[in-house]
C-alpha positions in Angstrom: 0.0 0.0 0.0 0.9 3.6 -0.4 1.5 5.9 2.7 -0.9 8.4 0.6 -3.7 6.1 1.6 -6.0 6.5 4.7 -8.4 4.2 6.3 -11.9 5.7 7.2 -14.1 3.8 9.7 -17.9 4.5 10.1 -19.4 3.0 13.3 -23.0 2.8 13.6 -25.5 1.1 15.9 -25.8 -1.9 13.5 -22.8 -1.9 11.4 -19.1 -0.9 10.9 -18.0 0.2 7.5 -14.2 0.6 6.7 -12.6 1.8 3.4 -9.4 2.9 1.8 -9.3 6.4 0.7 -6.7 8.0 -1.4 -5.3 11.7 -1.3 -8.0 12.9 -3.7 -10.9 11.6 -1.4 -11.7 8.6 -3.7 -12.9 5.6 -1.8 -10.9 2.6 -3.4 -12.5 -0.3 -1.5 -14.6 -1.0 1.5 -15.8 -3.6 3.8 -18.8 -3.9 6.1 -19.3 -6.0 9.2 -22.0 -6.2 11.9 -21.8 -4.0 14.9 -22.6 -5.7 18.2 -23.7 -2.5 20.1 -25.8 -3.9 22.9 -23.1 -6.4 24.3 -19.9 -5.8 26.0 -17.6 -3.0 25.1 -15.0 -5.6 24.0 -17.4 -7.3 21.5 -18.2 -3.8 20.0 -14.5 -3.2 19.8 -13.9 -6.5 18.1 -16.5 -5.6 15.4 -14.3 -2.3 14.6 -11.2 -4.4 14.6 -12.8 -6.9 12.1 -13.8 -4.2 9.8 -10.5 -2.6 9.9 -8.4 -5.9 9.4 -10.6 -6.9 6.4 -10.2 -3.4 4.9 -6.3 -3.5 5.4 -5.6 -6.8 3.7 -2.1 -5.4 3.0 -1.4 -4.4 6.6 -1.6 -1.4 8.5 2.0 -0.2 7.9 0.9 1.0 4.4 -1.5 3.7 5.4 -0.9 7.1 7.1 -3.6 6.8 9.7 -7.0 5.5 10.8 -9.9 8.0 11.2 -13.1 7.0 12.9 -16.6 8.4 12.8 -18.3 7.2 15.8 -21.7 8.1 17.5 -21.5 10.9 20.1 -21.4 12.3 22.5 -17.6 11.9 22.3 -14.3 13.7 23.0 -12.6 14.4 19.8 -9.4 15.6 21.6 -9.0 12.2 23.4 -10.9 10.0 21.2 -13.1 8.8 24.1 -16.7 7.7 23.5 -18.8 9.0 26.2 -22.3 7.8 26.2 -23.9 7.3 22.9 -27.5 6.1 22.9 -27.0 4.2 19.6 -24.0 2.3 20.9 -24.9 1.5 24.5 -21.9 -0.9 25.0 -19.4 2.0 25.1 -19.5 4.3 28.1 -16.3 6.5 28.7 -14.6 4.1 26.1 -11.1 5.1 24.8 -11.8 4.0 21.3 -8.8 5.9 19.6 -6.3 4.5 22.1 -7.6 1.0 21.8 -7.3 1.1 18.0 -4.0 2.7 18.1 -2.6 0.1 20.4 -3.8 -2.6 18.0 -2.6 -1.1 14.6 0.3 1.3 15.6 -0.7 4.0 13.4 -2.1 7.6 14.1 -5.9 7.4 15.1 -8.4 10.3 15.1 -12.2 10.0 16.2 -15.0 12.4 15.7 -18.7 12.4 15.2 -20.0 11.7 11.7 -21.4 15.2 10.7 -18.3 17.1 11.8 -16.1 14.7 9.9 -18.4 14.6 6.7 -18.3 18.5 6.9 -14.6 18.3 6.8 -14.6 15.8 3.9 -16.9 17.9 1.9 -14.5 20.8 2.5 -11.3 19.1 1.6 -12.5 16.8 -1.1 -16.1 17.4 -1.9 -18.9 20.0 -2.9 -17.2 22.7 -0.6 -13.8 22.3 -1.9 -12.2 25.8 -2.1 -14.2 27.3 0.7 -13.0 27.9 4.2 -16.3 28.4 6.1 -18.7 25.7 5.7 -22.1 24.7 7.3 -22.9 21.1 6.4 -26.4 19.4 7.2 -27.0 15.7 6.9 -30.8 15.1 6.7 -32.0 11.4 7.0 -33.7 9.8 10.0 -32.5 12.7 12.0 -30.6 15.9 11.2 -26.9 16.2 11.9 -24.8 19.2 11.3 -21.0 20.0 11.2 -19.3 23.5 11.2 -16.0 24.2 9.4 -14.5 27.5 10.1 -11.3 28.6 8.5 -10.8 25.2 7.2 -11.1 23.2 10.6 -14.0 21.6 12.4 -15.3 23.9 15.0 -15.7 21.9 18.1 -16.4 24.6 20.7 -15.3 24.5 24.3 -15.9 21.0 25.1 -16.2 19.3 21.7 -20.1 19.5 21.7 -20.5 22.3 19.3 -22.4 21.8 15.9 -25.7 20.2 17.2 -27.6 22.2 14.6 -30.3 19.6 14.2 -31.4 20.4 17.7 -31.9 24.1 17.1 -35.5 24.9 17.8 -37.6 27.1 15.4 -41.0 26.4 17.1 -41.1 26.4 21.0 -44.7 24.9 20.7 -43.7 22.2 18.3 -43.5 18.5 18.7 -41.2 17.2 21.5 -37.8 16.1 20.0 -35.9 13.1 21.3 -33.5 15.5 22.9 -36.2 16.9 25.1 -36.8 20.3 23.5 -39.7 21.3 21.4 -39.6 22.3 17.7 -36.2 21.3 16.8 -35.5 21.2 13.1 -34.9 17.5 13.4 -38.3 16.7 14.7 -39.8 18.9 12.1 -37.9 18.2 8.8 -36.1 15.1 9.0 -37.1 12.0 6.9 -38.8 10.6 9.9 -40.6 13.9 10.5 -41.9 14.0 7.0 -43.5 10.5 7.3 -45.0 11.4 10.5 -46.6 14.6 9.1 -48.0 12.6 6.1 -49.7 10.2 8.5 -51.0 13.1 10.5 -52.5 15.1 7.5 -53.8 12.0 5.8 -55.7 11.0 8.9 -57.7 14.2 8.4 -61.3 13.6 7.0 -61.6 13.8 3.2 -57.8 13.9 2.5 -56.6 11.7 -0.3 -53.1 11.1 -1.8 -51.3 8.5 -3.9 -49.0 8.2 -0.9 -51.4 5.9 0.9 -52.0 3.8 -2.3 -48.2 3.4 -2.6 -48.0 2.3 0.9 -50.7 -0.3 0.3 -53.3 1.5 2.6 -50.9 1.1 5.6 -50.1 4.5 7.4 -47.2 3.1 9.2 -45.7 2.0 5.9 -45.4 5.6 4.8 -41.7 6.5 4.2 -39.8 9.4 2.6 -39.1 7.3 -0.4 -42.9 6.8 -0.8 -43.6 10.5 -0.5 -40.9 11.1 -3.0 -42.4 8.8 -5.6 -45.8 10.3 -5.1 -44.4 13.6 -5.6 -42.7 12.6 -8.9 -46.1 11.3 -10.0 -47.6 14.7 -9.6 -49.6 14.1 -6.2 -50.7 17.5 -4.9 -50.8 16.4 -1.4 -47.0 15.3 -1.5 -46.0 18.6 -3.2 -47.9 20.6 -0.5 -46.2 18.5 2.3 -42.8 19.0 0.9 -43.3 22.8 0.3 -44.5 23.1 4.0 -41.4 21.3 5.1 -39.0 23.5 2.8 -40.4 26.7 4.6 -39.3 25.2 7.9 -35.8 24.3 6.4 -35.5 27.7 4.9 -36.2 29.6 8.1 -33.7 27.2 9.8 -30.9 27.8 7.2 -31.5 31.6 7.3 -30.8 31.3 11.1 -27.6 29.5 10.3 -26.7 32.1 7.9 -27.3 34.9 10.3 -25.3 33.1 13.1 -22.2 31.8 11.0 -22.1 33.8 7.8 -20.8 30.7 6.0 -19.2 30.7 2.5 -21.4 27.7 1.4 -24.1 25.5 2.8 -23.8 21.7 1.9 -26.8 19.3 2.2 -26.3 15.6 2.3 -28.0 12.6 3.8 -30.8 10.1 2.6 -33.5 12.8 2.5 -31.5 15.3 0.6 -32.5 13.5 -2.6 -36.3 14.3 -1.6 -35.6 17.9 -1.1 -33.3 18.4 -4.0 -36.1 19.5 -6.5 -36.9 22.3 -3.9 -33.4 23.7 -3.7 -34.3 26.6 -6.1 -37.2 27.4 -3.7 -34.7 27.3 -0.6 -32.5 29.7 -2.5 -35.2 32.0 -3.1 -36.6 31.9 0.4 -33.6 32.0 2.6 -32.4 35.5 1.7 -36.0 36.8 2.4 -35.6 35.5 6.0 -32.2 36.6 6.9 -30.8 39.8 8.3 -27.6 39.2 6.4 -27.9 41.4 3.2 -25.4 38.9 1.4 -27.4 35.8 2.1 -28.2 35.5 -1.6 -24.6 34.9 -2.3 -24.3 31.8 -0.2 -24.4 28.8 -2.4 -26.6 25.9 -1.5 -25.1 22.6 -3.0 -25.7 18.9 -2.7 -22.9 16.8 -1.0 -20.5 14.6 -2.9 -20.5 11.9 -0.4 -23.9 10.0 0.2 -24.0 6.8 2.2 -20.2 6.6 2.3 -19.9 10.0 4.0 -18.6 8.3 7.2 -15.9 6.6 5.4 -14.7 9.7 3.6 -15.2 11.7 7.0 -13.2 9.3 8.9 -10.3 9.4 6.5 -10.1 13.2 6.2 -9.5 13.3 10.0 -6.3 11.6 9.4 -5.4 13.7 6.3 -4.9 16.6 8.5 -2.5 15.0 10.9 
């Protein structure tokens, strides 16, 4: 292997993915294994070792470092996993140290949205910009902030939780305990929930329910996207309603951070992409910043592999 290669590792509640990444940010190969997140800390660590070992068929001596995207809360300075709800087997677990002892290469750990934001800045859709706001919209909403080319961690490493910024103090209660977080209003999960609520109203009809086989619980973001593509008015109204909330939230981020660019990724990004022009129109109307219209809104380069690219880029900066 070339010393220009990096290993990116993406740890989730059900899987660990590891991939080799070159200096241009291209993912050359990858392996996936099952994550054992509800057993002992050692079993969880062994899943990480298994994915890394399979990805490093030629040996760890040929890579510049190992970067790991892991569920938070975590300490990016020490690489200690604190108390992630999605990986309950790790509590105050020194992940970076354990991996470093096993493979004898530099190891960095950060959360997925932070690392993905840095990958997009160095290699992806935000290349050439120094100040970046990144949002990944899927089951939830995660965000990462890059200022002057580096991840902004804040005082304790906990900065960047933009998905839990509230825009409606009377809204639904988020899993974090607050009301009206953008995650509980505009994530893929939130759109499906709103569709079920609206479709339960008397006289409301939509292709969405037909595509779901008449089962309200089977409604997903993918089904809503199909209904929208087929010209369903209900699906269009539903998405336009959600876009208004995203526009308000993103306008807040511009007023707070004044970024050079906004990057949108995640599984639900494709659902929203037909409405990017509407977002570009609405955001400047909702900001105090007179230059808001100059901030590009772009789709992320990395999709489902953002954790691998994000992990790798952590090492690229060592």
